[in-house]
C-alpha positions in Angstrom: 174.1 158.9 81.3 176.2 161.1 80.0 177.6 161.1 76.0 180.1 162.8 74.6 179.4 165.9 72.2 180.1 163.9 69.2 178.3 160.9 70.4 175.0 162.8 70.8 175.3 164.6 67.3 175.2 160.9 65.9 172.0 160.2 67.4 168.8 159.9 65.8 166.7 162.5 67.2 162.7 161.9 67.2 161.4 165.5 68.0 163.6 168.7 67.8 161.9 171.4 70.1 162.7 174.9 69.6 163.0 177.0 72.7 165.4 179.7 71.2 164.4 182.9 72.9 162.5 181.8 75.7 163.3 181.8 79.5 162.4 179.7 82.2 159.7 178.3 82.8 158.9 178.4 79.1 161.9 176.4 78.3 161.2 173.7 80.7 157.2 173.5 79.5 158.7 173.4 75.9 160.4 170.2 76.9 157.6 168.5 79.3 155.0 169.4 76.2 157.7 167.3 73.9 157.8 164.5 76.3 153.9 164.4 76.4 153.8 163.9 72.8 156.9 161.5 72.8 156.8 157.8 72.8 158.7 155.8 75.4 162.4 155.7 74.0 162.0 158.4 71.9 165.2 161.1 71.7 164.2 164.5 71.9 166.6 167.8 71.7 165.7 171.0 73.1 167.5 174.0 71.5 167.9 177.0 73.4 170.0 180.1 74.0 169.0 180.4 77.8 171.8 179.0 80.0 169.8 178.3 82.8 167.7 175.6 81.0 170.7 173.4 81.2 170.5 173.1 84.5 166.4 173.4 85.1 165.2 170.7 82.3 167.6 168.0 83.3 166.7 168.4 86.8 163.0 168.7 86.4 162.9 165.4 84.1 165.2 163.4 86.4 163.2 164.4 89.2 160.0 163.7 87.7 161.5 160.3 86.4 160.1 161.3 82.9 163.6 161.0 80.6 167.4 160.7 81.0 169.2 163.5 80.2 171.9 162.2 77.7 173.9 165.4 77.4 174.0 168.8 76.6 176.1 170.3 73.7 176.7 174.1 73.3 177.3 175.4 69.6 177.1 178.6 68.0 175.8 180.2 70.9 172.9 177.6 71.8 172.6 174.6 73.7 171.2 171.5 72.7 169.7 169.4 75.6 169.1 165.8 74.7 166.7 163.8 76.4 165.5 160.1 76.4 162.0 159.6 77.2 161.4 156.7 79.8 
């Protein structure tokens, strides 16, 4: 499932995760820790400046069936990775 940038920005975010300044695997660990604390159906967004995280986080949550990757928005040098916990 992938939404447009505008649709993603309009979502009500339940958890915002700060991964700015971090690199893999720390960016992935931040997402996984956030998902552990979230309830099913919660929307999480991780903000990061590490471009590789835009590939590793969606792949890991899909492989482990933890969340759906709703999309990623790039804005002002940061990436906003939107996830919905299963």
